[in-house]
C-alpha angles and dihedrals in degrees: 000000000000116000094004120141131216117220122192111209122213119222093257089060094044097052099063088045090057100047110088089191093057121090107228120231112251092244092053094047092048091047091054090044093052092044090054096044091048095047093242118155124241109201138179126211124234083244086065089056092049087047091059093042089062091062108117092206102091098198094046091046092054093046093050096045089050092052093044087073089078088075124069110244121230115238110255108260093209131253113349107233091211091067126085139167090278094051111113118233091250093050091045090054092049091049093051093053092049091045092054086051092050091048089055093242085141139014097235146004119223117205142147092205111115091192090058089048092056089049089053088051092056088051093047092246105117095108089068098042118091140183116224089260096053093043089054091048091052092052092045088055091051097043106025103024092149090057093055099100125193111262112250102236112185134192109222140164109262093234090067087069096051094095088059097057090108091059115117087238089079096048094093091045091050092049091052093048104050120176114253136167108310092357123096122227121248096271093052091044091050092049092048092051092046088055088054091059093248115170136217142198110228140184123203125203126234089276092055094250121137106267105164134019138188117180114196142180137180112234136177131227089349124186102227109180146026091266090063097245111169126212101218116226128356121350136175115233119202096206101181126012121181133156109189120239094245095060104036112128096046095100091247092138088055091051091049088055090046089056090046092053092049092048092048089051096047092046099039096241107169096201138024117208141179141171121231139174109247096208102045101028099046091132090056093046092052090049091051094048090050087057097049105271114145131195117261106180129280138301106205107306092340128089117234119225123192131189119202108229108180119189092226126036109269123235113277113259131170094311118119113233095263092046089050091050093051094046098045104024126188084036116080139181116263099163125131091271089066124075121224126209139186111219118197113216128184116241094247093055090041091059092049095046094043107029092162094060125144093003095072096050091100106022140012095230117051124208091272091054097249119144122216127265123285124282101236110070141156132220126194126200148147098238116151097233119105099175104082111125137190111280094030116135117239122199111198112220113199104217134196101029114022095022093198144116104257112163144024133212142164122237118243100177137001125198138167111215140160100188114096096206090050092051091047089051093049099047091040111157095358092071126117091172122096119231088251091056090048091051091050091051093052092065079098134018108296129210113227116199116188109192146162116238112233093185146271118295116253090232119029111228110228127220091246089056093048088049095049093047090053092243090126131017097202146350116338103235103151141020106294131191116238127215118235090251092051090050090051089049091054090047094053094048095045099048088241108129113213104256089227128016109274092223092057114109 
């Protein structure tokens, strides 16, 4: 069926679905509900069957194999070339699941196995490997996009959280920060930092309980690793970064980083750094690397990751435009080697794509404490152009009512597709389009623009200003390429400085 996705389920996802005595986690129950309502397929692999067949408990083995028949079984794709005589049974099973994914037998693999996730990373497949939480979030965005509310990220003094130290939320942090000779335990450390007026970004779940936390502090000339490396000048340290399991998949980590980038910009912090455990925080490490953090040695048993955050855009080196953006975000290339486009967008879609506009024009946190939408977004349209490239700058023009350039982004990927399932798989958790909207769009070839939002311009540039400046000669009805002079004109009127001089080669 058009627009329907195929999910391959790992054994650790199948088992709770088969046990009638087990109470399903809300995210798993909702994932299965949405998959059924949307007509998506939940499949198991022949390797799953072999996995159950190895169970030494005869009764349990029989029971599980019988219940496994409720899932459609993927056709065996043949011998996995990654397996050999020395490959263990568990590794062989993992490899077969990933090989099926690489062969495009399914759109996505759903697993709770961190080890399998790391294997997917080594194969370049992590973009299509989901936890139950992130898979549920993806389907919610496809089937219930109007119900996906912006997370309420708040900036609070750390001491306001002290009464909640006994919350289960802190248990994993406490376990990872045990007291030792000369070193306080987590609770003592937390109370000491609260007395120092340290602050935190927090997210609370629907029940009001603490669900995500990022403690931060600006420091100067900080020694960051065991080798004694020093970050010269001001730097922002993300001291504790945790997104609880029950709310993973809501892009809260991305919003924490957005808050960190804004704080570093406003306070002229030239670097942002954090320590993380490579084995147990692999999801966090991947997120950080995707936003330009690079390894800088070790601090004890933790790895140190640093993001360069220069106050002014650095000179262009050998980095391609997208690499430059990731490394120096929010700076981006706008030199003559980069194309610039104005992209018209109807008010309804503008409000969906940029739900924080115009609130975030002057500050990240509005009076109600909400943070703006995430950085990585997707836009679909039927524009005639076929020449947009990664690294191009896109200026979004809100048509019909405001008739003004409001927002700027940088293209990560551009595709022309007419298959709804392929588009849904490509936009994944960036989407603000329902599956029905995607299916309607694919009645003809659809342009898919994956981009990173730089921000909203301080002063929207109106159509009349664009017309008087000669940037346009008539109504903006389709994506239009801008000259370098026109882009500079928009920047000067909007208060958005070109991140690099447009006359720079």
